[in-house]
ROMARDREN-221090 format. One line per 2 residues: number of its first residue (from 1); for each residue x, y, z of C-alpha. Coordinates in nm, 2 decimals, m for minus. Layout:
N
NUM) X/Y/Z ~ ...;
This chain:
360
1) 0.00/0.00/0.00 ~ 0.15/0.32/m0.10;
3) 0.17/0.60/0.15 ~ 0.00/0.93/0.09;
5) 0.24/1.20/m0.02 ~ 0.31/1.47/0.24;
7) 0.19/1.74/0.00 ~ m0.14/1.57/m0.06;
9) m0.19/1.53/0.32 ~ m0.13/1.90/0.38;
11) m0.37/1.99/0.11 ~ m0.65/1.77/0.26;
13) m0.59/1.92/0.60 ~ m0.62/2.28/0.48;
15) m0.94/2.20/0.29 ~ m1.12/2.08/0.61;
17) m1.35/2.33/0.78 ~ m1.19/2.49/1.09;
19) m1.36/2.47/1.43 ~ m1.35/2.73/1.72;
21) m1.52/2.85/2.03 ~ m1.75/3.14/2.00;
23) m1.74/3.41/2.27 ~ m2.11/3.46/2.35;
25) m2.19/3.73/2.61 ~ m2.40/3.59/2.89;
27) m2.60/3.81/3.14 ~ m2.68/3.65/3.47;
29) m2.96/3.87/3.61 ~ m2.94/3.71/3.95;
31) m2.58/3.80/4.00 ~ m2.64/4.15/3.85;
33) m2.92/4.21/4.11 ~ m2.69/4.11/4.40;
35) m2.42/4.34/4.27 ~ m2.66/4.63/4.22;
37) m2.80/4.59/4.58 ~ m2.45/4.57/4.72;
39) m2.35/4.89/4.53 ~ m2.66/5.07/4.66;
41) m2.60/4.96/5.02 ~ m2.23/5.07/5.00;
43) m2.34/5.41/4.87 ~ m2.58/5.45/5.16;
45) m2.31/5.35/5.41 ~ m2.07/5.60/5.25;
47) m2.33/5.88/5.27 ~ m2.41/5.79/5.63;
49) m2.04/5.81/5.72 ~ m2.01/6.14/5.54;
51) m2.31/6.28/5.73 ~ m2.18/6.15/6.06;
53) m1.84/6.31/6.00 ~ m2.01/6.63/5.90;
55) m2.23/6.63/6.21 ~ m1.94/6.55/6.44;
57) m1.73/6.83/6.28 ~ m2.02/7.08/6.31;
59) m2.08/6.99/6.68 ~ m1.71/7.00/6.76;
61) m1.65/7.33/6.59 ~ m1.96/7.48/6.76;
63) m1.79/7.43/7.10 ~ m1.51/7.67/7.02;
65) m1.53/8.04/7.13 ~ m1.24/8.27/7.03;
67) m1.08/8.48/7.30 ~ m0.82/8.76/7.34;
69) m0.49/8.69/7.16 ~ m0.19/8.56/7.37;
71) m0.41/8.51/7.68 ~ m0.45/8.15/7.78;
73) m0.66/8.23/8.08 ~ m0.92/8.42/7.87;
75) m0.92/8.13/7.62 ~ m0.97/7.88/7.90;
77) m1.26/8.08/8.04 ~ m1.42/8.12/7.69;
79) m1.40/7.74/7.63 ~ m1.49/7.58/7.96;
81) m1.61/7.25/7.80 ~ m1.29/7.21/7.61;
83) m1.08/7.31/7.91 ~ m1.25/7.05/8.13;
85) m1.21/6.78/7.87 ~ m0.84/6.86/7.84;
87) m0.79/6.83/8.21 ~ m0.99/6.50/8.23;
89) m0.79/6.34/7.95 ~ m0.47/6.46/8.12;
91) m0.57/6.29/8.45 ~ m0.67/5.97/8.27;
93) m0.35/5.95/8.07 ~ m0.12/6.03/8.37;
95) 0.02/6.37/8.26 ~ 0.02/6.70/8.45;
97) m0.31/6.89/8.38 ~ m0.16/7.23/8.36;
99) 0.13/7.12/8.14 ~ m0.11/6.96/7.89;
101) m0.34/7.25/7.91 ~ m0.06/7.49/7.81;
103) 0.06/7.25/7.54 ~ m0.29/7.23/7.38;
105) m0.32/7.61/7.40 ~ 0.01/7.65/7.22;
107) m0.09/7.39/6.96 ~ m0.44/7.50/6.87;
109) m0.55/7.79/7.10 ~ m0.83/7.55/7.21;
111) m0.97/7.54/6.86 ~ m1.08/7.17/6.79;
113) m1.10/7.25/6.42 ~ m0.75/7.38/6.38;
115) m0.55/7.25/6.09 ~ m0.19/7.33/6.01;
117) m0.02/7.37/5.67 ~ 0.18/7.05/5.75;
119) m0.14/6.85/5.79 ~ m0.17/6.84/6.17;
121) m0.53/6.82/6.29 ~ m0.73/6.91/6.60;
123) m0.66/7.03/6.95 ~ m0.34/6.84/7.00;
125) m0.24/6.89/6.63 ~ m0.17/6.53/6.56;
127) m0.03/6.41/6.23 ~ m0.23/6.13/6.06;
129) 0.06/5.89/6.09 ~ 0.11/5.97/6.46;
131) m0.26/5.92/6.53 ~ m0.26/5.59/6.35;
133) 0.04/5.47/6.55 ~ m0.13/5.57/6.87;
135) m0.46/5.40/6.77 ~ m0.68/5.70/6.79;
137) m0.93/5.87/6.56 ~ m0.77/6.20/6.46;
139) m1.10/6.37/6.38 ~ m1.27/6.28/6.71;
141) m1.21/6.56/6.97 ~ m1.16/6.32/7.27;
143) m0.95/6.08/7.07 ~ m0.74/6.36/6.94;
145) m0.66/6.48/7.29 ~ m0.60/6.13/7.42;
147) m0.35/6.07/7.14 ~ m0.17/6.40/7.22;
149) m0.16/6.31/7.59 ~ m0.02/5.96/7.52;
151) 0.24/6.10/7.29 ~ 0.34/6.36/7.54;
153) 0.36/6.10/7.81 ~ 0.59/5.89/7.59;
155) 0.82/6.19/7.55 ~ 0.83/6.26/7.92;
157) 0.92/5.89/8.00 ~ 1.18/5.89/7.72;
159) 1.36/6.20/7.85 ~ 1.35/6.12/8.22;
161) 1.08/6.36/8.32 ~ 1.25/6.66/8.16;
163) 0.96/6.88/8.06 ~ 1.16/7.11/7.82;
165) 1.30/6.81/7.63 ~ 0.96/6.64/7.62;
167) 0.80/6.95/7.47 ~ 1.08/6.99/7.22;
169) 1.03/6.62/7.11 ~ 0.65/6.68/7.08;
171) 0.72/6.97/6.84 ~ 1.03/6.86/6.65;
173) 1.02/6.49/6.70 ~ 1.23/6.27/6.94;
175) 1.48/6.20/6.67 ~ 1.59/6.57/6.65;
177) 1.62/6.59/7.02 ~ 1.84/6.29/7.03;
179) 2.04/6.41/6.73 ~ 2.12/6.75/6.89;
181) 2.15/6.63/7.25 ~ 1.89/6.87/7.37;
183) 1.64/7.12/7.24 ~ 1.71/7.15/6.86;
185) 1.84/7.48/6.74 ~ 1.52/7.54/6.54;
187) 1.37/7.88/6.59 ~ 1.02/7.74/6.60;
189) 1.10/7.47/6.85 ~ 1.29/7.70/7.08;
191) 1.00/7.95/7.07 ~ 0.76/7.67/7.13;
193) 0.93/7.55/7.45 ~ 0.99/7.90/7.58;
195) 0.63/8.00/7.53 ~ 0.49/7.70/7.71;
197) 0.73/7.70/8.00 ~ 0.77/8.07/8.06;
199) 0.43/8.21/7.95 ~ 0.14/7.98/7.93;
201) 0.23/7.74/8.21 ~ 0.27/8.01/8.48;
203) m0.04/8.19/8.35 ~ m0.25/7.87/8.38;
205) m0.11/7.80/8.73 ~ 0.14/7.53/8.64;
207) 0.46/7.64/8.81 ~ 0.45/8.00/8.94;
209) 0.43/7.95/9.31 ~ 0.61/8.27/9.41;
211) 0.29/8.45/9.50 ~ 0.17/8.16/9.73;
213) 0.20/8.20/10.10 ~ 0.48/7.99/10.25;
215) 0.35/7.77/10.53 ~ 0.55/7.62/10.81;
217) 0.75/7.32/10.69 ~ 0.57/7.21/10.37;
219) 0.70/7.47/10.12 ~ 0.36/7.57/10.01;
221) 0.25/7.22/9.90 ~ m0.08/7.25/10.07;
223) m0.16/7.58/9.90 ~ m0.04/7.44/9.56;
225) m0.28/7.14/9.60 ~ m0.56/7.38/9.70;
227) m0.50/7.60/9.40 ~ m0.50/7.31/9.16;
229) m0.82/7.17/9.30 ~ m0.98/7.52/9.28;
231) m0.88/7.56/8.91 ~ m1.01/7.21/8.83;
233) m1.34/7.29/9.01 ~ m1.37/7.62/8.83;
235) m1.33/7.45/8.49 ~ m1.56/7.16/8.57;
237) m1.83/7.38/8.72 ~ m1.82/7.62/8.42;
239) m1.83/7.33/8.18 ~ m2.13/7.18/8.36;
241) m2.31/7.52/8.36 ~ m2.26/7.54/7.98;
243) m2.36/7.18/7.92 ~ m2.73/7.26/7.85;
245) m2.63/7.50/7.57 ~ m2.39/7.24/7.43;
247) m2.66/6.96/7.45 ~ m2.91/7.18/7.28;
249) m2.67/7.24/6.99 ~ m2.59/6.87/6.97;
251) m2.96/6.76/6.96 ~ m3.06/7.03/6.71;
253) m2.78/6.92/6.48 ~ m2.88/6.56/6.51;
255) m3.25/6.64/6.45 ~ m3.17/6.79/6.11;
257) m3.02/6.47/5.99 ~ m3.23/6.24/5.78;
259) m3.27/5.88/5.88 ~ m3.35/5.71/5.55;
261) m3.25/5.37/5.66 ~ m3.26/5.17/5.98;
263) m2.88/5.20/6.00 ~ m2.92/5.58/6.01;
265) m3.18/5.57/6.28 ~ m2.96/5.34/6.48;
267) m2.66/5.58/6.45 ~ m2.86/5.88/6.55;
269) m3.01/5.70/6.85 ~ m2.66/5.58/6.95;
271) m2.52/5.93/6.92 ~ m2.81/6.07/7.14;
273) m2.73/5.81/7.40 ~ m2.37/5.91/7.39;
275) m2.47/6.27/7.45 ~ m2.67/6.17/7.76;
277) m2.38/5.97/7.89 ~ m2.15/6.27/7.84;
279) m2.39/6.49/8.05 ~ m2.40/6.23/8.32;
281) m2.02/6.21/8.32 ~ m2.00/6.59/8.36;
283) m2.23/6.57/8.66 ~ m2.01/6.30/8.81;
285) m1.70/6.50/8.74 ~ m1.85/6.81/8.90;
287) m1.94/6.61/9.22 ~ m1.59/6.47/9.23;
289) m1.42/6.81/9.18 ~ m1.63/6.96/9.45;
291) m1.54/6.68/9.69 ~ m1.17/6.73/9.61;
293) m1.21/7.10/9.67 ~ m1.38/7.05/10.01;
295) m1.11/6.79/10.10 ~ m0.83/7.03/10.02;
297) m0.99/7.31/10.22 ~ m1.04/7.08/10.51;
299) m0.68/6.96/10.49 ~ m0.55/7.32/10.51;
301) m0.78/7.41/10.80 ~ m0.70/7.09/11.00;
303) m0.33/7.12/10.96 ~ m0.32/7.50/11.03;
305) m0.10/7.57/10.73 ~ m0.15/7.94/10.71;
307) 0.08/8.17/10.89 ~ m0.21/8.38/11.02;
309) m0.37/8.07/11.19 ~ m0.04/7.99/11.35;
311) 0.02/8.34/11.48 ~ m0.34/8.39/11.62;
313) m0.36/8.04/11.78 ~ m0.35/8.05/12.16;
315) m0.06/7.89/12.34 ~ m0.08/7.54/12.47;
317) m0.11/7.47/12.84 ~ 0.26/7.38/12.87;
319) 0.35/7.71/12.71 ~ 0.16/7.94/12.96;
321) 0.36/8.20/13.15 ~ 0.46/8.14/13.50;
323) 0.22/8.27/13.77 ~ 0.28/8.63/13.87;
325) 0.43/8.73/13.53 ~ 0.27/8.94/13.26;
327) 0.29/8.88/12.89 ~ 0.34/9.26/12.85;
329) 0.63/9.27/13.08 ~ 0.89/9.50/12.94;
331) 0.65/9.69/12.72 ~ 0.62/10.04/12.87;
333) 0.27/10.17/12.91 ~ 0.10/9.84/12.83;
335) m0.09/9.60/13.05 ~ m0.25/9.26/12.99;
337) m0.62/9.26/12.93 ~ m0.78/8.92/13.02;
339) m1.10/9.00/12.84 ~ m0.93/9.10/12.52;
341) m0.64/8.86/12.56 ~ m0.40/9.12/12.44;
343) m0.17/9.40/12.56 ~ m0.36/9.73/12.59;
345) m0.26/10.08/12.69 ~ m0.26/10.13/13.06;
347) m0.54/10.34/13.21 ~ m0.52/10.54/13.53;
349) m0.73/10.43/13.83 ~ m1.07/10.60/13.82;
351) m1.05/10.67/14.19 ~ m0.74/10.88/14.14;
353) m0.90/11.09/13.86 ~ m0.97/11.45/13.96;
355) m1.15/11.72/13.76 ~ m0.91/12.01/13.72;
357) m1.09/12.33/13.63 ~ m0.89/12.64/13.54;
359) m1.02/12.98/13.46 ~ m0.94/13.11/13.12;
């Protein structure tokens, strides 16, 4: 049997009809419906988040009241709610209240909506990367402060409690402080540290104890504690007094939000509950601050710290003068008055007084 020539086999192969797979478009309406619903739900969630962020920003910015420039005390009095919040966060995070109050004033002037050209946000002027590393929400007023307090606490621990170096690290970064072996030679950083330690901190009652009366033996510690408790009580009481206005703004803003879905209604209800809890926390903080204030006052009274109390206190039984001696002995023209318990001018005996009349 003769084999087929290669040329003939190739010709036969080319003459056969070619087969192939056709690309037919297929539309699965079931899958399309699921994708459409998912897209719509995602859009609703996105709009809800946008509205929530807008509401939070509006309420946060509504808290701020501008004050006189370069006056931290006036700014603190104009923003009692923010001041009380700064102090509470400082206590919870273990940093000095007055130091953190001065730091926040330097950073944002107590404006929760402050934003720097470098991208720092909020009261504590956190950078987004720093906020992420601290695990806080940068646009939430309380989280922003908490992140700032935590970061400041880290710098204090890192630099052995040196406030100036901790402030410099907060402003310029700990790397620059380590690199230069102290406060970096940057004009901004040096002005930053100088303003807080020499201007804002003394004005807010943080370190200027020269005007405090010096008690016997404690170096004014009792008066320092009393002053700190008084400042805290002032801030908390002012914040509580303004809480009704803040709550009204909060609820009015929430009432203007549309609740198109069950999720929206749930979010609004949750926010309202949070507002109620915040008001209850303010009341608790007020009661606690008043208790601290009363306790500090009682401590001063009980220990007789003031110099006036010591000087006016009567001598103990063991310190009484010997019988027959006078406390006014040696003072010419003075005698001891038992009724007044003091040295008074000596008066002549009334029996020895004679009326002397002379003609003019």
